[in-house]
Backbone as a printed PyTorch tensor [residue, N CA C, xyz], in Angstrom:
tensor([[[ -9.1290, -81.3880, -17.2770],
         [ -9.8450, -80.6350, -16.2910],
         [ -8.8750, -79.8040, -15.4430]],

        [[ -7.7370, -80.4050, -15.1400],
         [ -6.7430, -79.6980, -14.3580],
         [ -6.2700, -78.4510, -15.1080]],

        [[ -6.1700, -78.5680, -16.3860],
         [ -5.7440, -77.4220, -17.1800],
         [ -6.7580, -76.2900, -17.0860]],

        [[ -8.0100, -76.6110, -17.0880],
         [ -9.0700, -75.6190, -16.9930],
         [ -8.9830, -74.9260, -15.6360]],

        [[ -8.7940, -75.7290, -14.5500],
         [ -8.6770, -75.1630, -13.2100],
         [ -7.4420, -74.2690, -13.1100]],

        [[ -6.3540, -74.7100, -13.7090],
         [ -5.1440, -73.8990, -13.7100],
         [ -5.3730, -72.5830, -14.4540]],

        [[ -6.0870, -72.6890, -15.5730],
         [ -6.4110, -71.4790, -16.3350],
         [ -7.2910, -70.5280, -15.5240]],

        [[ -8.2640, -71.1000, -14.8220],
         [ -9.1670, -70.2920, -13.9960],
         [ -8.3670, -69.6120, -12.8900]],

        [[ -7.4940, -70.3890, -12.2070],
         [ -6.6660, -69.8290, -11.1440],
         [ -5.7510, -68.7250, -11.6970]],

        [[ -5.1680, -68.9800, -12.8290],
         [ -4.2780, -67.9830, -13.4380],
         [ -5.0540, -66.7260, -13.7950]],

        [[ -6.2440, -66.9070, -14.3270],
         [ -7.0900, -65.7670, -14.6770],
         [ -7.5000, -65.0000, -13.4280]],

        [[ -7.8690, -65.7560, -12.3540],
         [ -8.2370, -65.1030, -11.1010],
         [ -7.0440, -64.3160, -10.5290]],

        [[ -5.8720, -64.9330, -10.5970],
         [ -4.6710, -64.2530, -10.0860],
         [ -4.3750, -63.0110, -10.9100]],

        [[ -4.5440, -63.1470, -12.2150],
         [ -4.3270, -62.0060, -13.0940],
         [ -5.3460, -60.9020, -12.7870]],

        [[ -6.5880, -61.3090, -12.5270],
         [ -7.6450, -60.3510, -12.1950],
         [ -7.3090, -59.6420, -10.8860]],

        [[ -6.8420, -60.3930,  -9.8890],
         [ -6.4670, -59.8010,  -8.6120],
         [ -5.3030, -58.8110,  -8.7910]],

        [[ -4.3520, -59.1720,  -9.6280],
         [ -3.2320, -58.2690,  -9.8990],
         [ -3.7230, -56.9890, -10.5760]],

        [[ -4.6450, -57.1530, -11.5000],
         [ -5.2070, -55.9970, -12.2000],
         [ -5.9580, -55.1080, -11.2090]],

        [[ -6.7390, -55.7280, -10.3290],
         [ -7.4820, -54.9680,  -9.3220],
         [ -6.5250, -54.2370,  -8.3960]],

        [[ -5.4820, -54.9310,  -7.9280],
         [ -4.5050, -54.3120,  -7.0330],
         [ -3.7900, -53.1560,  -7.7310]],

        [[ -3.3930, -53.3760,  -8.9670],
         [ -2.7350, -52.3100,  -9.7290],
         [ -3.6900, -51.1250,  -9.9200]],

        [[ -4.9290, -51.4360, -10.2150],
         [ -5.9360, -50.3830, -10.4050],
         [ -6.1330, -49.5950,  -9.1160]],

        [[ -6.2030, -50.2970,  -7.9780],
         [ -6.3690, -49.6140,  -6.6880],
         [ -5.1630, -48.7200,  -6.3900]],

        [[ -3.9730, -49.2070,  -6.6900],
         [ -2.7680, -48.3950,  -6.4720],
         [ -2.7770, -47.1720,  -7.3810]],

        [[ -3.1530, -47.3650,  -8.6190],
         [ -3.2510, -46.2420,  -9.5560],
         [ -4.3000, -45.2390,  -9.0780]],

        [[ -5.4100, -45.7500,  -8.5940],
         [ -6.4820, -44.9010,  -8.0870],
         [ -5.9750, -44.0650,  -6.9170]],

        [[ -5.2470, -44.6980,  -5.9990],
         [ -4.6830, -43.9800,  -4.8560],
         [ -3.7050, -42.9100,  -5.3250]],

        [[ -2.8760, -43.2420,  -6.3180],
         [ -1.9310, -42.2600,  -6.8540],
         [ -2.6650, -41.0740,  -7.4670]],

        [[ -3.7190, -41.3610,  -8.2210],
         [ -4.4960, -40.3000,  -8.8720],
         [ -5.1450, -39.4030,  -7.8230]],

        [[ -5.7160, -40.0230,  -6.7950],
         [ -6.3510, -39.2470,  -5.7290],
         [ -5.3150, -38.3880,  -5.0100]],

        [[ -4.1570, -38.9610,  -4.7010],
         [ -3.0900, -38.2240,  -4.0240],
         [ -2.6220, -37.0520,  -4.8810]],

        [[ -2.4350, -37.2830,  -6.1620],
         [ -2.0170, -36.2180,  -7.0750],
         [ -3.0910, -35.1370,  -7.1690]],

        [[ -4.3430, -35.5430,  -7.2060],
         [ -5.4410, -34.5740,  -7.2590],
         [ -5.4570, -33.7190,  -5.9880]],

        [[ -5.2390, -34.3400,  -4.8390],
         [ -5.2040, -33.5920,  -3.5790],
         [ -4.0500, -32.5980,  -3.5890]],

        [[ -2.8940, -33.0200,  -4.1210],
         [ -1.7420, -32.1100,  -4.2100],
         [ -2.0780, -30.9280,  -5.1100]],

        [[ -2.7170, -31.2010,  -6.2340],
         [ -3.0760, -30.1260,  -7.1580],
         [ -4.0860, -29.1700,  -6.5290]],

        [[ -5.0450, -29.7300,  -5.8000],
         [ -6.0340, -28.8860,  -5.1200],
         [ -5.3290, -27.9860,  -4.1020]],

        [[ -4.4150, -28.5590,  -3.3240],
         [ -3.6720, -27.7820,  -2.3270],
         [ -2.8610, -26.6760,  -3.0050]],

        [[ -2.2430, -27.0110,  -4.1320],
         [ -1.4610, -26.0180,  -4.8640],
         [ -2.3600, -24.8940,  -5.3780]],

        [[ -3.5120, -25.2410,  -5.8960],
         [ -4.4640, -24.2430,  -6.3940],
         [ -4.9310, -23.3460,  -5.2520]],

        [[ -5.1960, -23.9460,  -4.1020],
         [ -5.6350, -23.1640,  -2.9360],
         [ -4.5380, -22.2000,  -2.5090]],

        [[ -3.2950, -22.6770,  -2.4540],
         [ -2.1870, -21.8150,  -2.0600],
         [ -1.9940, -20.6700,  -3.0490]],

        [[ -2.1080, -20.9670,  -4.3430],
         [ -1.9710, -19.9220,  -5.3560],
         [ -3.0940, -18.8950,  -5.2290]],

        [[ -4.3090, -19.3860,  -4.9590],
         [ -5.4460, -18.4830,  -4.7930],
         [ -5.2510, -17.5930,  -3.5640]],

        [[ -4.7540, -18.1810,  -2.4810],
         [ -4.5010, -17.3930,  -1.2730],
         [ -3.4280, -16.3430,  -1.5280]],

        [[ -2.3790, -16.7290,  -2.2320],
         [ -1.3010, -15.7860,  -2.5420],
         [ -1.8320, -14.6430,  -3.4020]],

        [[ -2.6150, -14.9860,  -4.4060],
         [ -3.1830, -13.9660,  -5.2800],
         [ -4.1090, -13.0430,  -4.4960]],

        [[ -4.8860, -13.6160,  -3.6060],
         [ -5.7930, -12.8250,  -2.7770],
         [ -5.0030, -11.8680,  -1.8900]],

        [[ -3.9300, -12.3440,  -1.2890],
         [ -3.0940, -11.4950,  -0.4350],
         [ -2.4750, -10.3620,  -1.2440]],

        [[ -2.0150, -10.6730,  -2.4610],
         [ -1.4270,  -9.6320,  -3.3100],
         [ -2.4660,  -8.5830,  -3.6900]],

        [[ -3.6700,  -9.0470,  -4.0410],
         [ -4.7320,  -8.1040,  -4.3900],
         [ -5.1180,  -7.2590,  -3.1850]],

        [[ -5.1580,  -7.8990,  -2.0180],
         [ -5.4810,  -7.1810,  -0.7890],
         [ -4.4400,  -6.0950,  -0.5140]],

        [[ -3.1610,  -6.4210,  -0.6850],
         [ -2.1080,  -5.4270,  -0.4970],
         [ -2.2860,  -4.2710,  -1.4720]],

        [[ -2.5890,  -4.6030,  -2.7210],
         [ -2.7920,  -3.5700,  -3.7310],
         [ -3.9590,  -2.6610,  -3.3870]],

        [[ -5.0400,  -3.2510,  -2.9300],
         [ -6.2180,  -2.4660,  -2.5540],
         [ -5.8850,  -1.5460,  -1.3870]],

        [[ -5.1900,  -2.0940,  -0.3960],
         [ -4.8170,  -1.2900,   0.7750],
         [ -3.8880,  -0.1540,   0.3580]],

        [[ -2.9010,  -0.4450,  -0.4870],
         [ -1.9710,   0.5880,  -0.9450],
         [ -2.7070,   1.6950,  -1.6960]],

        [[ -3.6540,   1.3030,  -2.5580],
         [ -4.4150,   2.3140,  -3.2980],
         [ -5.2800,   3.1410,  -2.3450]],

        [[ -5.8760,   2.4850,  -1.3660],
         [ -6.7190,   3.2040,  -0.4090],
         [ -5.8820,   4.1770,   0.4240]],

        [[ -4.7120,   3.7290,   0.8600],
         [ -3.8340,   4.5980,   1.6440],
         [ -3.3870,   5.7860,   0.7980]],

        [[ -3.0190,   5.5270,  -0.4460],
         [ -2.5810,   6.5900,  -1.3430],
         [ -3.7070,   7.6010,  -1.5690]],

        [[ -4.9040,   7.0920,  -1.8110],
         [ -6.0480,   7.9750,  -2.0330],
         [ -6.3520,   8.7790,  -0.7660]],

        [[ -6.2920,   8.1330,   0.3870],
         [ -6.5580,   8.8350,   1.6410],
         [ -5.5030,   9.9210,   1.8800]],

        [[ -4.2480,   9.6180,   1.5460],
         [ -3.1770,  10.6050,   1.7110],
         [ -3.4140,  11.8020,   0.7930]],

        [[ -3.7960,  11.5310,  -0.4470],
         [ -4.0840,  12.6270,  -1.3800],
         [ -5.2210,  13.5020,  -0.8630]],

        [[ -6.2790,  12.8540,  -0.3560],
         [ -7.4150,  13.6130,   0.1680],
         [ -6.9980,  14.4110,   1.4050]],

        [[ -6.1840,  13.7890,   2.2630],
         [ -5.7100,  14.4910,   3.4650],
         [ -4.8360,  15.6760,   3.0790]],

        [[ -3.9780,  15.4920,   2.0840],
         [ -3.1290,  16.5970,   1.6250],
         [ -3.9760,  17.7360,   1.0520]],

        [[ -5.0040,  17.3800,   0.2940],
         [ -5.8870,  18.3950,  -0.2840],
         [ -6.6120,  19.1640,   0.8230]],

        [[ -7.1250,  18.4270,   1.8100],
         [ -7.8070,  19.0860,   2.9300],
         [ -6.8310,  19.9520,   3.7180]],

        [[ -5.6370,  19.4540,   3.9090],
         [ -4.6160,  20.2130,   4.6360],
         [ -4.3110,  21.5150,   3.9150]],

        [[ -4.2030,  21.4560,   2.6030],
         [ -3.9380,  22.6590,   1.8140],
         [ -5.1040,  23.6380,   1.9280]],

        [[ -6.3350,  23.1090,   1.8900],
         [ -7.5110,  23.9720,   2.0230],
         [ -7.5060,  24.6770,   3.3750]],

        [[ -7.2770,  23.9220,   4.4270],
         [ -7.3010,  24.5110,   5.7620],
         [ -6.1090,  25.4400,   5.9840]],

        [[ -4.9790,  25.1370,   5.3820],
         [ -3.8320,  26.0370,   5.4920],
         [ -4.1750,  27.3780,   4.8540]],

        [[ -4.8700,  27.3420,   3.7080],
         [ -5.2790,  28.5910,   3.0510],
         [ -6.2840,  29.3420,   3.9170]],

        [[ -7.2320,  28.6140,   4.5060],
         [ -8.2080,  29.2710,   5.3780],
         [ -7.5120,  29.8880,   6.5840]],

        [[ -6.5450,  29.1900,   7.1410],
         [ -5.7970,  29.7110,   8.2870],
         [ -5.0440,  30.9730,   7.8930]],

        [[ -4.3980,  30.9490,   6.7260],
         [ -3.6800,  32.1360,   6.2470],
         [ -4.6430,  33.3120,   6.0530]],

        [[ -5.8240,  33.0310,   5.4810],
         [ -6.8260,  34.0770,   5.2790],
         [ -7.2690,  34.6620,   6.6260]],

        [[ -7.5120,  33.7780,   7.5920],
         [ -7.9350,  34.2470,   8.9160],
         [ -6.8270,  35.0490,   9.5980]],

        [[ -5.5790,  34.6320,   9.4440],
         [ -4.4570,  35.3870,  10.0190],
         [ -4.3690,  36.7720,   9.3880]],

        [[ -4.5710,  36.8160,   8.0630],
         [ -4.5340,  38.0990,   7.3620],
         [ -5.6600,  39.0160,   7.8490]],

        [[ -6.8600,  38.4620,   7.9830],
         [ -7.9840,  39.2500,   8.4750],
         [ -7.7180,  39.7130,   9.9060]],

        [[ -7.1770,  38.8130,  10.7220],
         [ -6.8760,  39.1830,  12.1120],
         [ -5.8170,  40.2760,  12.1640]],

        [[ -4.8160,  40.1830,  11.2960],
         [ -3.7710,  41.2160,  11.2570],
         [ -4.3690,  42.5570,  10.8580]],

        [[ -5.2600,  42.5620,   9.8600],
         [ -5.9070,  43.8060,   9.4320],
         [ -6.7410,  44.3950,  10.5740]],

        [[ -7.4890,  43.5320,  11.2240],
         [ -8.3330,  44.0130,  12.3220],
         [ -7.4730,  44.4900,  13.4790]],

        [[ -6.3310,  43.8150,  13.7060],
         [ -5.4230,  44.2520,  14.7650],
         [ -4.8800,  45.6300,  14.4360]],

        [[ -4.5170,  45.8520,  13.1770],
         [ -4.0350,  47.1780,  12.7500],
         [ -5.1380,  48.2280,  12.9370]],

        [[ -6.3420,  47.8650,  12.5430],
         [ -7.4730,  48.7880,  12.7130],
         [ -7.6860,  49.0890,  14.1970]],

        [[ -7.5750,  48.0530,  15.0220],
         [ -7.7570,  48.2410,  16.4680],
         [ -6.6600,  49.1220,  17.0300]],

        [[ -5.4270,  48.9250,  16.5830],
         [ -4.3120,  49.7650,  17.0500],
         [ -4.5650,  51.2120,  16.6570]],

        [[ -4.9750,  51.4560,  15.4260],
         [ -5.2640,  52.8210,  14.9770],
         [ -6.4120,  53.4230,  15.7910]],

        [[ -7.4290,  52.6380,  16.0580],
         [ -8.5640,  53.1230,  16.8230],
         [ -8.1310,  53.4870,  18.2410]],

        [[ -7.3290,  52.6430,  18.8570],
         [ -6.8520,  52.9220,  20.2160],
         [ -5.9570,  54.1520,  20.2130]],

        [[ -5.0760,  54.2460,  19.2270],
         [ -4.1940,  55.4270,  19.1500],
         [ -5.0220,  56.7020,  19.0180]],

        [[ -6.0230,  56.6590,  18.1500],
         [ -6.8710,  57.8330,  17.9500],
         [ -7.5690,  58.2110,  19.2450]],

        [[ -8.0900,  57.2500,  19.9580],
         [ -8.8140,  57.5440,  21.1960],
         [ -7.8700,  58.0590,  22.2830]],

        [[ -6.6940,  57.4140,  22.3630],
         [ -5.7300,  57.8530,  23.3820],
         [ -5.2150,  59.2410,  23.0450]],

        [[ -4.8660,  59.4470,  21.7810],
         [ -4.3500,  60.7560,  21.3630],
         [ -5.4260,  61.8020,  21.5710]],

        [[ -6.6390,  61.5220,  21.1820],
         [ -7.7270,  62.4810,  21.3490],
         [ -7.9820,  62.7380,  22.8310]],

        [[ -7.8800,  61.6700,  23.6350],
         [ -8.1140,  61.8350,  25.0690],
         [ -7.0530,  62.7190,  25.6770]],

        [[ -5.7910,  62.5620,  25.2740],
         [ -4.7110,  63.3760,  25.8240],
         [ -4.6970,  64.7720,  25.1940]],

        [[ -5.0100,  64.8450,  23.9260],
         [ -5.0140,  66.1370,  23.2410],
         [ -6.1780,  66.9840,  23.7420]],

        [[ -7.2910,  66.3510,  23.9410],
         [ -8.4750,  67.0810,  24.3840],
         [ -8.3640,  67.4810,  25.8550]],

        [[ -7.5130,  66.8310,  26.6210],
         [ -7.4390,  67.1680,  28.0390],
         [ -6.4690,  68.2440,  28.3530]]])
């Protein structure tokens, strides 16, 4: 009978050791899983930041191109207006000269 009790105690002790080992393994697995999750989150954040930088760079580049195009358009319009103003100024000078000359010649 003592042998049976010893066997039962040994089996119980072995079971407790197995349970303790299993709990430790479980804790290790959970800890490793948490580390992997944290690593995945950090990688996702890094990738998101890189994509965000790329999007911003493309948007800035596109905005600069559009601004340059508009600037060129307005520069051409300004040049056209200056040319028209110069022509009208010449016409005005000729008109004033004609009137002044006629006014002095006629008097």
